[in-house]
C-alpha positions in Angstrom: -33.3 8.7 -9.2 -35.3 11.2 -11.3 -33.4 11.7 -14.6 -36.0 13.7 -16.5 -35.7 17.1 -14.8 -36.2 18.7 -11.5 -38.6 21.5 -12.1 -41.8 22.3 -14.1 -41.8 25.6 -16.0 -44.5 28.2 -15.2 -47.4 27.8 -17.6 -47.1 24.0 -18.1 -50.4 22.3 -18.4 -50.8 18.5 -18.7 -49.6 15.4 -16.9 -46.0 15.1 -15.7 -43.8 12.3 -16.9 -40.8 11.2 -14.9 -37.9 9.2 -16.2 -36.2 7.3 -13.3 -33.2 5.2 -12.9 -32.6 2.7 -10.1 -29.2 3.6 -8.8 -29.6 1.2 -5.8 -28.3 -2.3 -5.4 -31.7 -4.0 -5.3 -34.7 -4.2 -7.7 -37.6 -1.8 -7.0 -41.2 -2.9 -7.5 -43.5 -0.1 -8.7 -47.2 -0.4 -8.1 -49.7 1.8 -9.9 -51.5 4.3 -7.7 -48.9 4.2 -4.9 -47.4 7.6 -4.2 -43.8 7.5 -5.4 -42.4 11.0 -6.0 -42.9 14.0 -3.8 -43.6 17.3 -5.5 -43.3 20.8 -4.1 -45.3 23.7 -5.5 -44.2 27.2 -5.2 -45.7 30.5 -6.2 -43.8 33.1 -8.2 -43.2 36.4 -6.4 -44.1 38.3 -9.6 -45.7 37.6 -13.0 -43.4 36.1 -15.7 -43.5 36.6 -19.4 -41.6 33.3 -20.0 -44.5 30.9 -20.1 -43.8 27.3 -21.1 -45.0 26.4 -24.6 -42.8 23.4 -25.5 -43.3 19.9 -26.9 -44.8 18.5 -23.7 -47.6 21.2 -23.3 -51.0 19.5 -22.7 -49.5 16.0 -22.7 -51.9 13.5 -21.1 -50.3 10.1 -21.5 -47.1 8.2 -22.3 -46.8 8.1 -26.1 -45.4 5.4 -28.4 -42.4 7.8 -29.0 -41.8 7.9 -25.2 -41.7 4.1 -25.0 -39.4 3.9 -28.1 -37.0 6.3 -26.4 -36.9 4.2 -23.3 -36.1 1.0 -25.2 -32.7 -0.6 -24.8 -30.7 -1.9 -22.0 -29.9 0.3 -19.1 -28.2 -1.6 -16.3 -28.7 -0.7 -12.7 -25.8 -1.3 -10.2 -27.6 -4.5 -9.1 -27.6 -5.8 -12.7 -24.0 -4.7 -13.2 -23.0 -6.5 -10.0 -24.7 -9.7 -11.2 -22.9 -9.5 -14.6 -19.5 -8.8 -12.9 -20.0 -11.8 -10.6 -20.8 -14.0 -13.6 -17.7 -12.8 -15.4 -15.6 -13.5 -12.3 -16.8 -17.1 -12.3 -16.0 -17.5 -16.0 -12.6 -15.9 -15.4 -11.9 -18.3 -12.5 -12.9 -21.3 -14.7 -10.9 -20.3 -17.7 -8.0 -19.3 -15.5 -7.9 -22.8 -14.0 -8.2 -24.3 -17.5 -5.3 -22.2 -18.9 -3.2 -23.0 -15.8 -3.8 -26.7 -16.3 -2.9 -26.5 -20.0 0.3 -24.6 -19.3 1.3 -27.1 -16.6 0.6 -30.0 -18.9 2.7 -28.4 -21.7 5.6 -27.8 -19.2 5.4 -31.5 -18.0 5.3 -32.7 -21.6 8.3 -30.5 -22.5 10.3 -31.8 -19.6 9.5 -35.4 -20.4 10.5 -34.8 -24.0 13.8 -33.1 -23.1 14.7 -35.9 -20.6 13.8 -38.7 -23.1 15.6 -37.0 -26.0 18.8 -36.4 -24.0 18.7 -39.8 -22.2 19.3 -41.8 -25.5 23.1 -41.1 -25.8 23.5 -41.3 -22.0 21.9 -44.7 -21.9 24.2 -46.0 -24.6 27.3 -44.8 -22.7 26.1 -46.3 -19.4 25.4 -49.7 -21.1 29.0 -49.7 -22.6 31.3 -48.5 -19.8 35.0 -47.7 -20.6 37.2 -50.8 -20.8 34.6 -53.1 -22.2 34.6 -54.0 -25.8 31.6 -53.5 -28.0 29.7 -56.4 -29.4 31.2 -57.7 -32.6 28.2 -56.6 -34.7 28.9 -53.0 -33.6 32.5 -53.2 -34.8 32.1 -54.6 -38.2 29.2 -56.7 -39.5 31.4 -58.5 -42.1 33.7 -60.0 -39.4 32.7 -63.4 -38.0 32.9 -64.1 -34.2 35.4 -66.9 -34.9 37.9 -64.5 -36.6 37.7 -62.0 -33.8 38.2 -64.6 -31.0 41.4 -65.9 -32.8 42.8 -62.4 -33.3 45.5 -61.4 -30.8 44.5 -58.7 -28.3 45.2 -55.2 -29.6 45.2 -56.4 -33.3 43.1 -54.3 -35.7 41.0 -56.0 -38.2 41.1 -54.6 -41.8 37.8 -53.9 -43.3 39.2 -53.9 -46.9 37.7 -56.7 -49.0 40.1 -59.2 -50.3 40.1 -60.1 -54.0 39.8 -63.9 -55.0 43.5 -63.9 -56.1 44.6 -62.6 -52.7 42.6 -65.4 -51.0 44.3 -68.1 -53.2 47.8 -66.8 -52.3 47.0 -66.7 -48.6 45.8 -70.3 -48.6 48.9 -71.7 -50.3 
């Protein structure tokens, strides 16, 4: 696609320069000397007073300034498609990565919730209703002999006895 203009003003003298843009989906190879752009000439039906006398009058070559103005990246649809395809691939990869991390976090959260709530449940299941707790769970100061001699239903006092009370109890 010619992007530099579509006509030459009357009175122009010099070489024509065309700026083109590849709007196609494939690269185009340009070879020096091969006819590329058609040009049509027409005659004016009357003389004109508006003769071209602009910056490009008598231009004979591509200047350093022309090249400087062409610098930079101008992507054709083919280049844009390639870049979009590469971004799609990155998005797929990172999408799978994020999905994996989220699933891993959910699994870890479920495991943590189950393990933190299973503690009290395990204790209840290991000590069903009607069974007595081990002696150490009742009172660590009571010996197993004392508990086995106690009548069923009796409650053990956890108050410490003084030495004088012990003497009276043994008499």
